[in-house]
BAFI-452126 format. One record per residue: residue number from 1; z, y, x of N, C-alpha, C in turn; residue in one letter. Coordinates in steps of 0.02 Angstrom, whole numbers, plus 50000, padded with zeros to 5 digits. Atoms other than C-alpha are relative to their C-alpha. Layout:
N
NODE     i    n.c3    n.c2    n.c1   ca.c3   ca.c2   ca.c1    c.c3    c.c2    c.c1   aa
NODE   NUM       Z       Y       X       Z       Y       X       Z       Y       X    a
...
END
This chain:
313
NODE     i    n.c3    n.c2    n.c1   ca.c3   ca.c2   ca.c1    c.c3    c.c2    c.c1   aa
NODE     1   50004   49935   50034   54819   54299   56004   49928   50013   49980    m
NODE     2   50067   49987   50024   54670   54352   55899   49967   50055   50041    a
NODE     3   50037   49949   49963   54537   54449   55991   49978   50055   49953    e
NODE     4   50017   49944   50042   54507   54623   55923   49924   50008   49997    q
NODE     5   50072   49991   50008   54334   54657   55854   49978   50065   50032    v
NODE     6   50032   49939   49976   54219   54782   55938   49947   50019   49949    e
NODE     7   50042   49982   50057   54131   54879   55803   49928   50017   50020    y
NODE     8   50068   49985   49978   53982   54939   55903   49963   50044   49950    g
NODE     9   50040   49961   50046   53842   55003   55794   49999   49973   49929    g
NODE    10   50000   50031   50066   53889   54901   55641   50020   50048   49945    e
NODE    11   49971   49956   50050   53976   55044   55552   49979   50073   50011    c
NODE    12   50015   49928   49997   53932   55224   55511   50066   50037   50010    v
NODE    13   49938   49963   49990   54064   55343   55580   50012   50050   49943    p
NODE    14   49980   49951   50050   54157   55444   55449   50020   50063   50037    l
NODE    15   49989   49942   49958   54141   55611   55537   49977   50063   49964    d
NODE    16   50020   49938   50034   54107   55795   55497   49928   50002   49978    p
NODE    17   50071   50000   50019   53920   55765   55493   49990   49964   49934    a
NODE    18   50007   50037   50063   53936   55633   55357   50032   50039   49943    w
NODE    19   49966   49963   50052   54061   55737   55258   49959   50060   49977    l
NODE    20   50041   49942   50018   53949   55891   55265   49939   49980   49959    s
NODE    21   50060   50023   50035   53801   55789   55203   50017   49971   49931    a
NODE    22   49980   50031   50064   53901   55716   55057   50060   50038   49971    h
NODE    23   49943   49960   50024   54009   55857   54984   50028   49973   49934    p
NODE    24   49969   50018   50064   54132   55822   54845   49979   50048   49946    l
NODE    25   50012   49954   50056   54098   55893   54672   50055   50054   49999    p
NODE    26   49953   49944   50002   54179   56065   54664   49998   50031   49930    i
NODE    27   49999   49971   50067   54236   56130   54493   49984   50075   50003    p
NODE    28   50014   49929   50004   54170   56299   54442   50063   50038   49977    s
NODE    29   49940   49960   50015   54291   56442   54411   50017   50001   49926    d
NODE    30   49987   49993   50072   54274   56433   54222   50017   49934   49965    d
NODE    31   49984   50063   50033   54319   56249   54192   50074   49997   49984    v
NODE    32   49930   50010   50016   54480   56195   54109   50026   49937   50034    d
NODE    33   49969   50057   49965   54600   56059   54167   49969   49934   49981    k
NODE    34   50032   50063   50020   54511   55924   54066   49935   49989   50038    n
NODE    35   50064   50005   49965   54345   55962   54150   50009   49985   50074    a
NODE    36   49987   50015   49930   54426   55946   54321   50015   49927   50012    r
NODE    37   49989   50072   49993   54460   55762   54286   50070   49979   49981    g
NODE    38   49937   50026   50026   54597   55658   54206   50013   49931   50029    r
NODE    39   49982   50063   49967   54688   55517   54296   50059   49969   49964    v
NODE    40   49944   50039   50027   54799   55382   54222   50024   49953   50056    l
NODE    41   49970   50042   49949   54916   55298   54346   50048   49951   49966    v
NODE    42   49960   50051   50034   54991   55133   54286   50033   49956   50053    i
NODE    43   49964   50041   49952   55126   55047   54387   50073   50017   50001    g
NODE    44   49929   49988   49994   55302   55059   54449   50040   49941   49973    g
NODE    45   49954   50052   50024   55451   54948   54416   50071   50025   50011    c
NODE    46   49931   49980   49992   55640   54957   54410   50023   50000   50072    l
NODE    47   49981   50005   49930   55653   54907   54593   49975   50060   50041    q
NODE    48   50029   49943   49964   55539   55050   54653   49980   50053   49948    v
NODE    49   50018   49957   50057   55547   55176   54509   49964   50064   50020    p
NODE    50   50030   49936   49982   55493   55329   54608   49933   49995   50034    g
NODE    51   50062   50007   49962   55344   55257   54701   49939   50023   49962    g
NODE    52   50058   49982   50041   55225   55289   54557   49987   50075   50002    i
NODE    53   50008   49928   49997   55257   55475   54573   49956   50021   50059    r
NODE    54   50041   49983   49942   55176   55476   54746   49926   49996   49983    l
NODE    55   50070   50008   50019   55012   55412   54673   49979   50056   49952    t
NODE    56   50017   49948   50049   55017   55535   54528   49995   50068   50033    a
NODE    57   50003   49935   49968   55056   55685   54636   49939   50005   50047    e
NODE    58   50059   50001   49957   54920   55634   54759   49937   50015   49959    a
NODE    59   50057   49986   50043   54796   55637   54614   49995   50074   49983    a
NODE    60   50002   49927   50013   54846   55815   54571   49984   50039   50063    l
NODE    61   50015   49966   49937   54844   55869   54753   49927   49991   50020    r
NODE    62   50071   50012   49986   54670   55793   54765   49953   50038   49953    g
NODE    63   50040   49956   50042   54610   55912   54629   49989   49978   49930    g
NODE    64   50006   50019   50071   54621   55814   54467   50036   50053   49957    a
NODE    65   49970   49950   50043   54661   55927   54320   50060   49977   49962    g
NODE    66   49945   50028   50040   54777   55812   54223   50016   49930   50026    k
NODE    67   49978   50067   49980   54879   55658   54269   50052   49976   49950    v
NODE    68   49950   50033   50042   54975   55539   54157   50027   49940   50039    r
NODE    69   49967   50058   49968   55101   55414   54227   50021   49952   49945    i
NODE    70   49979   50053   50046   55121   55251   54131   50044   49952   50039    a
NODE    71   49954   50041   49961   55275   55159   54191   50055   49972   49955    t
NODE    72   49947   50033   50038   55429   55060   54139   50043   50052   49965    v
NODE    73   49965   49953   50042   55530   55141   54002   50060   50032   50034    a
NODE    74   49939   49974   49970   55689   55160   54105   49987   50052   50053    s
NODE    75   50016   49951   49947   55599   55266   54236   49967   50062   49973    a
NODE    76   50040   49945   50027   55507   55384   54118   50038   50067   50002    v
NODE    77   49963   49937   50002   55642   55516   54093   50016   50026   50070    i
NODE    78   49987   49974   49933   55698   55526   54275   49938   50028   50035    p
NODE    79   50061   49975   49968   55518   55543   54337   49975   50062   49965    i
NODE    80   50027   49943   50037   55465   55660   54198   50038   50064   50011    g
NODE    81   49960   49939   49990   55608   55781   54226   49993   50028   50070    t
NODE    82   50007   49976   49932   55580   55791   54413   49927   50014   50019    t
NODE    83   50072   49990   49987   55389   55797   54401   49967   50025   49936    f
NODE    84   50023   49975   50065   55347   55910   54254   49924   50010   49995    p
NODE    85   50072   49991   50003   55164   55926   54302   49963   49941   49969    e
NODE    86   50032   50060   50026   55127   55749   54241   50025   49983   49931    a
NODE    87   49980   50028   50064   55126   55680   54065   50026   49930   50012    a
NODE    88   49969   50066   49991   55226   55520   54041   49982   49954   49942    m
NODE    89   50011   50051   50050   55190   55359   53948   50050   49943   50013    l
NODE    90   49949   50051   49994   55335   55239   53919   49971   49932   49981    s
NODE    91   50025   50068   50011   55287   55054   53935   50059   49951   49996    l
NODE    92   49947   50051   50003   55391   54901   53889   50010   49969   50068    p
NODE    93   49986   50034   49938   55478   54817   54033   50033   49933   49987    e
NODE    94   49972   50066   50008   55521   54635   54054   50070   49995   50029    g
NODE    95   49931   50010   49976   55690   54562   54103   50009   50015   50075    p
NODE    96   49995   49987   49929   55650   54585   54288   49985   50072   50019    t
NODE    97   50014   49930   49987   55608   54769   54269   49928   50016   50017    g
NODE    98   50071   49990   49989   55419   54750   54281   49966   50017   49934    e
NODE    99   50039   49982   50059   55288   54817   54160   49980   49938   49962    i
NODE   100   50020   50055   50044   55254   54702   54012   49960   50031   49943    d
NODE   101   50042   49960   50044   55106   54774   53917   49939   49961   49979    v
NODE   102   50064   50030   50021   54949   54727   53820   49947   50053   49993    n
NODE   103   50057   49954   50001   54777   54804   53801   50006   50051   49943    a
NODE   104   49996   49955   50057   54813   54880   53630   50044   50061   50016    d
NODE   105   49957   49944   49981   54950   54987   53706   49965   50050   50045    m
NODE   106   50032   49958   49950   54836   55054   53841   49935   50032   49977    l
NODE   107   50067   49977   50019   54668   55077   53754   49997   50073   49979    a
NODE   108   50006   49929   50020   54704   55246   53670   50007   50048   50058    p
NODE   109   49990   49956   49943   54759   55320   53836   49943   49995   50050    h
NODE   110   50058   50007   49957   54614   55249   53934   49941   50040   49975    l
NODE   111   50055   49961   50028   54495   55336   53816   50001   50072   50024    r
NODE   112   49993   49929   49983   54562   55502   53876   50005   50012   50075    r
NODE   113   49997   49989   49928   54548   55477   54063   49933   49985   50032    c
NODE   114   50062   50010   49962   54411   55478   54194   50008   49949   50056    d
NODE   115   49985   50050   49948   54495   55364   54322   50069   49972   49987    a
NODE   116   49936   50033   50009   54637   55240   54316   50018   49964   50065    v
NODE   117   49973   50037   49943   54746   55173   54457   50048   49947   49973    v
NODE   118   49959   50056   50025   54826   55003   54428   50038   49968   50058    v
NODE   119   49961   50041   49954   54968   54924   54526   50048   50034   50048    g
NODE   120   49955   49972   49950   55057   55052   54636   50073   49992   49980    p
NODE   121   49928   50004   50009   55244   55026   54658   50022   49943   49954    a
NODE   122   49980   50061   50034   55245   54856   54572   50018   49948   50054    m
NODE   123   49978   50050   49951   55328   54707   54657   49986   49929   49980    t
NODE   124   50011   50068   50025   55280   54556   54551   49926   49988   49989    c
NODE   125   50071   50016   50005   55108   54479   54571   49982   49977   49929    e
NODE   126   50015   50026   50066   55118   54390   54403   49995   50056   49948    r
NODE   127   50003   49944   50047   55157   54548   54305   49941   50046   50015    h
NODE   128   50057   49959   49982   55025   54643   54403   49935   49970   49975    a
NODE   129   50060   50033   50025   54895   54513   54355   49993   50011   49925    s
NODE   130   50002   49988   50072   54941   54530   54172   49982   50072   49984    r
NODE   131   50017   49929   50010   54932   54719   54186   49926   50012   50012    l
NODE   132   50071   49991   49985   54760   54713   54268   49957   49970   49945    l
NODE   133   50037   50029   50056   54699   54596   54130   50001   50046   49940    a
NODE   134   49995   49955   50057   54763   54716   53998   49957   50062   50010    a
NODE   135   50042   49942   49986   54676   54863   54084   49926   49983   49992    v
NODE   136   50070   50019   50007   54511   54770   54096   49981   49989   49927    l
NODE   137   50013   50009   50072   54524   54720   53913   49995   50068   49965    d
NODE   138   50000   49935   50032   54564   54898   53862   49939   50041   50019    a
NODE   139   50060   49964   49978   54421   54969   53965   49938   49973   49964    m
NODE   140   50058   50031   50033   54300   54845   53885   49996   50018   49926    a
NODE   141   49999   49987   50072   54354   54895   53709   50026   50070   49985    h
NODE   142   49971   49933   50011   54401   55078   53730   49962   50039   49947    s
NODE   143   50036   49971   50057   54264   55130   53608   49971   50068   50010    g
NODE   144   50025   49932   49990   54242   55310   53665   50031   50027   50064    a
NODE   145   49974   49968   49940   54270   55425   53812   49971   49969   50063    g
NODE   146   50028   50024   49936   54231   55397   53997   50008   49926   50011    p
NODE   147   49988   50070   49986   54308   55224   54002   49957   49954   49958    m
NODE   148   50047   50040   50039   54187   55164   53868   49935   49991   50037    a
NODE   149   50060   50004   49959   54050   55192   53997   50021   49984   50071    d
NODE   150   49977   50022   49934   54085   55092   54154   49965   50037   50056    a
NODE   151   50033   49959   49950   53961   55204   54244   50043   50061   50017    e
NODE   152   49960   49941   49989   54089   55344   54226   50073   49984   50012    k
NODE   153   49929   50015   49994   54260   55264   54209   50015   49966   50066    g
NODE   154   49985   50027   49935   54332   55234   54381   50063   49958   50000    g
NODE   155   49943   50045   49996   54453   55094   54425   50021   49992   50073    l
NODE   156   49971   50008   49933   54566   55094   54580   50055   49948   49994    v
NODE   157   49952   50055   50003   54667   54935   54613   50039   49999   50065    i
NODE   158   49958   49990   49942   54815   54946   54730   50060   49953   49998    d
NODE   159   49935   50033   49993   54971   54857   54793   50001   49930   49969    a
NODE   160   49993   50068   50027   55030   54705   54693   49940   49978   49958    s
NODE   161   50059   50018   50039   54876   54713   54581   49945   49972   50044    a
NODE   162   50049   50028   49955   54771   54674   54734   50007   49924   50005    l
NODE   163   49988   50071   49993   54852   54504   54745   49977   49961   49939    m
NODE   164   50022   50032   50062   54791   54468   54568   49924   49999   49993    a
NODE   165   50072   49993   50008   54606   54500   54601   49966   49933   49987    l
NODE   166   50031   50065   50009   54565   54316   54612   50000   49975   49929    g
NODE   167   49997   50020   50071   54617   54296   54430   49946   50034   49958    d
NODE   168   50044   49957   50040   54487   54424   54376   49932   50012   50033    h
NODE   169   50061   49989   49961   54340   54403   54495   49939   50008   49957    t
NODE   170   50061   49997   50041   54208   54369   54363   49996   50064   49960    l
NODE   171   50000   49939   50040   54259   54518   54258   49986   50061   50045    r
NODE   172   50014   49945   49954   54258   54634   54408   49926   50000   50021    l
NODE   173   50070   50005   49980   54087   54571   54460   49952   50020   49944    r
NODE   174   50042   49982   50057   54020   54605   54285   49998   50075   49988    a
NODE   175   50000   49928   50011   54062   54790   54294   49938   50032   50032    r
NODE   176   50059   49968   49971   53908   54901   54320   50014   50038   50064    p
NODE   177   49981   49963   49940   54000   55005   54448   50061   49967   50033    t
NODE   178   49946   50035   49966   54120   54941   54580   50067   50035   49990    p
NODE   179   49933   49972   49995   54307   54964   54575   50013   50018   50074    c
NODE   180   49979   49986   49932   54397   55026   54731   50065   49962   50013    v
NODE   181   49939   50036   49982   54525   54914   54817   50021   50022   50070    i
NODE   182   49973   49968   49940   54639   54966   54959   50048   49953   50038    t
NODE   183   49954   50048   49968   54710   54814   55053   50014   50018   50073    p
NODE   184   49988   50003   49929   54797   54810   55220   49983   49929   50025    h
NODE   185   50022   50063   49971   54768   54663   55337   50030   49939   49964    i
NODE   186   49967   50057   50033   54896   54548   55255   49973   49988   49931    g
NODE   187   50028   50008   50067   54830   54582   55081   49929   49974   50002    e
NODE   188   50069   50025   49993   54652   54555   55139   49999   49926   50016    m
NODE   189   49997   50071   49983   54699   54388   55214   50015   49958   49938    a
NODE   190   49984   50036   50062   54775   54335   55048   49940   49999   49953    a
NODE   191   50058   49996   50044   54621   54394   54952   49946   49950   50021    l
NODE   192   50054   50043   49975   54503   54295   55064   50025   49930   50018    l
NODE   193   49969   50065   49989   54623   54147   55080   49990   49976   50072    e
NODE   194   50004   50017   49929   54630   54149   55269   50060   50030   50036    c
NODE   195   49945   49973   49961   54747   54199   55409   49985   50072   50020    e
NODE   196   50008   49931   49979   54778   54380   55459   49963   50005   50066    a
NODE   197   50035   50001   49937   54718   54336   55633   49925   49993   49993    g
NODE   198   50072   50007   50013   54549   54286   55562   49970   50067   49980    d
NODE   199   50024   49934   50020   54532   54457   55482   49995   50045   50061    i
NODE   200   50001   49957   49940   54576   54544   55646   49942   49984   50046    e
NODE   201   50055   50020   49956   54443   54445   55738   49934   50032   49978    c
NODE   202   50062   49970   50024   54305   54518   55628   50015   50038   49936    d
NODE   203   49981   49960   50058   54367   54655   55513   49939   50024   49960    r
NODE   204   50061   49979   50034   54190   54713   55474   49976   49946   49953    v
NODE   205   50022   50055   50042   54140   54542   55409   50046   49990   49941    a
NODE   206   49952   50009   50055   54300   54530   55307   49991   50053   49947    a
NODE   207   50009   49946   50049   54274   54699   55226   49936   49990   49959    a
NODE   208   50063   50012   50036   54094   54657   55182   50006   49940   49953    r
NODE   209   49993   50059   50043   54142   54486   55115   50039   50018   49937    q
NODE   210   49959   49981   50058   54277   54558   55001   49961   50046   49954    a
NODE   211   50039   49954   50042   54161   54697   54941   49950   49963   49957    a
NODE   212   50048   50039   50037   54029   54571   54891   50034   49953   49950    a
NODE   213   49966   50050   50042   54151   54443   54820   50030   50031   49937    q
NODE   214   49967   49969   50057   54243   54565   54707   49962   50059   49970    f
NODE   215   50040   49943   50022   54103   54692   54678   50042   50063   50003    h
NODE   216   49952   49946   49990   54213   54826   54752   49981   50042   50061    a
NODE   217   49997   49960   49939   54220   54969   54873   50067   49983   50032    v
NODE   218   49940   50025   49966   54344   54900   54999   50022   50049   50053    v
NODE   219   49969   49959   49948   54459   55012   55100   50049   49954   50038    v
NODE   220   49957   50044   49959   54530   54898   55236   50040   50045   50047    l
NODE   221   49958   49951   49966   54675   55002   55299   50024   49975   50068    k
NODE   222   49974   50015   49933   54736   55009   55478   49994   50062   50043    g
NODE   223   50008   49943   49955   54741   55122   55630   49927   50021   50004    s
NODE   224   50071   49988   50013   54553   55106   55616   49985   49972   49931    t
NODE   225   50013   50020   50069   54504   55101   55433   49926   49988   49988    t
NODE   226   50069   50016   50017   54346   55018   55371   49990   50006   49925    l
NODE   227   50018   49994   50070   54260   55055   55206   49932   49966   49991    v
NODE   228   50062   50036   50012   54126   54937   55139   49986   49999   49925    s
NODE   229   50019   50005   50070   54029   54929   54976   49964   49934   49988    d
NODE   230   50030   50065   50014   53948   54781   54886   49932   49989   50032    p
NODE   231   50066   50006   49968   53780   54819   54967   50005   49984   50075    a
NODE   232   49991   50015   49930   53855   54788   55139   50004   50061   50046    g
NODE   233   49992   49940   49959   53861   54969   55198   50072   50003   50025    n
NODE   234   49933   49999   49971   54009   54992   55314   50010   50065   50038    c
NODE   235   49983   49937   49969   54095   55150   55374   50066   49991   50038    f
NODE   236   49941   50006   49958   54231   55176   55504   50032   50068   50009    i
NODE   237   49961   49939   49987   54369   55306   55518   50054   49982   50050    y
NODE   238   49955   50016   49945   54469   55308   55679   50055   50052   50010    s
NODE   239   49953   49945   49992   54581   55457   55648   50071   49986   49976    g
NODE   240   49933   50015   50023   54734   55366   55582   50051   50000   50056    g
NODE   241   49948   50004   49949   54901   55360   55671   50057   49955   49974    n
NODE   242   49948   50048   50016   55054   55248   55673   50048   50026   49947    v
NODE   243   49956   49972   50050   55153   55368   55564   49980   49985   49929    g
NODE   244   50024   50017   50067   55044   55322   55415   50022   49931   49977    l
NODE   245   49974   50067   50017   55115   55145   55422   50072   50008   49976    a
NODE   246   49934   49987   50028   55260   55193   55310   49999   49988   49925    t
NODE   247   49998   50013   50071   55318   55153   55135   49975   50058   49958    g
NODE   248   50028   49950   50044   55220   55246   55002   49935   50031   50023    g
NODE   249   50062   49970   49975   55074   55296   55113   49940   49974   49962    s
NODE   250   50056   50028   50038   54956   55177   55023   49998   50025   49929    g
NODE   251   49998   49972   50067   55014   55243   54855   49967   50069   49998    d
NODE   252   50031   49934   49995   54961   55417   54911   49924   49993   50004    v
NODE   253   50073   50010   49993   54789   55354   54965   49968   49983   49934    l
NODE   254   50028   50020   50064   54759   55271   54796   49993   50059   49953    a
NODE   255   50004   49942   50044   54797   55432   54705   49945   50048   50019    g
NODE   256   50054   49955   49977   54677   55533   54812   49932   49971   49979    i
NODE   257   50062   50031   50022   54537   55408   54778   49987   50014   49926    v
NODE   258   50008   49991   50072   54567   55420   54591   49983   50073   49983    a
NODE   259   50015   49929   50013   54566   55611   54597   49927   50015   50013    a
NODE   260   50069   49985   49982   54397   55615   54682   49951   49967   49952    f
NODE   261   50042   50032   50051   54323   55490   54559   50002   50041   49936    i
NODE   262   49993   49961   50062   54392   55592   54413   49962   50066   50005    a
NODE   263   50038   49938   49990   54310   55747   54487   49925   49989   49998    r
NODE   264   50071   50014   50007   54142   55658   54479   49967   49967   50059    g
NODE   265   50030   50033   49942   54117   55575   54648   49988   49926   49986    a
NODE   266   50008   50073   50005   54042   55399   54653   50055   49964   50039    p
NODE   267   49944   50037   49972   54165   55264   54703   49999   49999   50076    a
NODE   268   50003   50003   49927   54103   55247   54883   50017   50067   50031    l
NODE   269   49987   49934   49972   54103   55433   54918   50073   50021   49988    e
NODE   270   49930   49984   50014   54272   55454   54833   50046   49965   50050    a
NODE   271   49959   50037   49953   54346   55317   54943   49995   50028   50071    a
NODE   272   50009   49974   49932   54272   55389   55103   50035   50067   50008    l
NODE   273   49966   49936   49996   54332   55564   55068   50076   49992   49998    w
NODE   274   49928   50012   50003   54504   55497   55023   50027   49974   50066    a
NODE   275   49979   50026   49935   54516   55399   55185   50005   50057   50050    v
NODE   276   49998   49943   49953   54473   55557   55282   50059   50046   49985    w
NODE   277   49946   49954   50018   54595   55668   55185   50068   49970   50016    a
NODE   278   49937   50035   49986   54735   55539   55200   50013   49998   50076    h
NODE   279   49992   50004   49928   54705   55515   55386   50014   50068   50032    g
NODE   280   49990   49933   49972   54694   55701   55422   50068   50028   49980    e
NODE   281   49932   49980   50019   54854   55731   55323   50051   49967   50046    a
NODE   282   49957   50034   49952   54936   55602   55436   49999   50035   50068    g
NODE   283   50005   49964   49936   54871   55695   55588   50040   50064   49997    r
NODE   284   49963   49937   50008   54942   55858   55521   50076   49987   50004    y
NODE   285   49928   50016   49999   55113   55778   55491   50023   49978   50069    c
NODE   286   49982   50021   49932   55112   55698   55663   50008   50059   50046    a
NODE   287   49997   49940   49957   55081   55867   55742   50057   50046   49982    e
NODE   288   49949   49952   50021   55206   55965   55639   50069   49970   49993    t
NODE   289   49935   50033   50008   55345   55837   55614   50016   49953   50057    t
NODE   290   49991   50050   49947   55322   55700   55743   49955   49941   49987    g
NODE   291   50048   50055   50009   55212   55548   55772   50025   49944   49954    p
NODE   292   49972   50047   50048   55331   55435   55675   50061   50034   49967    v
NODE   293   49942   49973   50034   55465   55474   55547   49984   50048   49944    g
NODE   294   50017   49960   50059   55370   55585   55426   49994   49954   49940    y
NODE   295   49998   50039   50061   55376   55528   55246   49934   50004   49963    l
NODE   296   50062   50001   50038   55234   55481   55131   49993   50062   49957    a
NODE   297   50005   49941   50043   55277   55625   55015   49982   50063   50038    r
NODE   298   50018   49942   49960   55253   55746   55159   49925   50005   50013    e
NODE   299   50073   49996   49996   55069   55700   55163   49971   50044   49946    l
NODE   300   50028   49970   50060   55047   55776   54992   49985   50074   50008    l
NODE   301   50009   49928   49995   55069   55959   55035   49941   50019   50043    i
NODE   302   50054   49984   49954   54936   55950   55170   49931   49991   49968    a
NODE   303   50066   50019   50027   54797   55884   55057   49960   50061   49976    i
NODE   304   50042   49944   50022   54742   56046   54969   49976   50044   50057    p
NODE   305   50021   49959   49942   54740   56142   55134   49943   49966   50038    r
NODE   306   50053   50036   49964   54636   56007   55217   49934   50001   49961    l
NODE   307   50061   50001   50040   54514   55999   55072   49966   50068   50001    m
NODE   308   50029   49934   49999   54490   56187   55076   49961   50014   50064    a
NODE   309   50033   49988   49935   54439   56181   55260   49956   49941   50021    s
NODE   310   50038   50059   49983   54345   56015   55253   49927   50016   50014    a
NODE   311   50072   49991   49990   54167   56001   55319   49963   49996   49933    p
NODE   312   50039   50000   50062   54049   56045   55177   50037   50028   49941    g
NODE   313   49961   49974   50057   54187   56121   55070   49973   50068   49977    a
END
């Protein structure tokens, strides 16, 4: 059995002192919904048609002003009618029910957003890789708007799209600002081409290696979550609980990260705040519902309340 790593002084604790010293951007009372930040969520498939809604709602609960969901055509009407707060974008779907899209279809919509999430609720690595390539192409040629300036346009890569990172390493490394990736242990092992037990033996080293290799802010999820950036800075959050290990929980986390980027937070700070908000929402659900058995969608309602009472808010 792999020996668990002892973190010691290698990581900065993600605690109230750090949060108070690094407050999130707060919109003034006179801003409109565009100024609060616009998020585009691209993902979903016929097999998991509703999962993309979790990411989109998390972005709104995290304070973004506008959210657009881009998903397979057959899911657009059902999601749109049950989630009227989000705009919808119908994308072509292949024979297996996965997104089949090119950069030209995405570029006009990327121009009008401040952060994009790629990959939630997809099940096919091959289609996710093609989608990520299309997004990177569209971001490189968007021509105007936040995504034309990689210093401003934020990119969050989640779920099946994580498994495609190796196809796009050079392009990710060329971005002036890092993307945010959110792997669990199994996904991290696949990214680094090693065994999960190797990751468990030294999670700090794995997080730092992936952050440097993919020029990314890495959120290595687990009961203890690690966050590392390309410079090797590493943070630790120990407030998670077993109830967060449930379907859709990671989709919620990705949406919160995107919301905070769209509001103007740098990628690292957005990821750290999102890890805290997600973990504290899990704590709230564990206390009010039970330690296991609460649903990912039940995390959503807790987020605004937590943010209002957060250190430094």
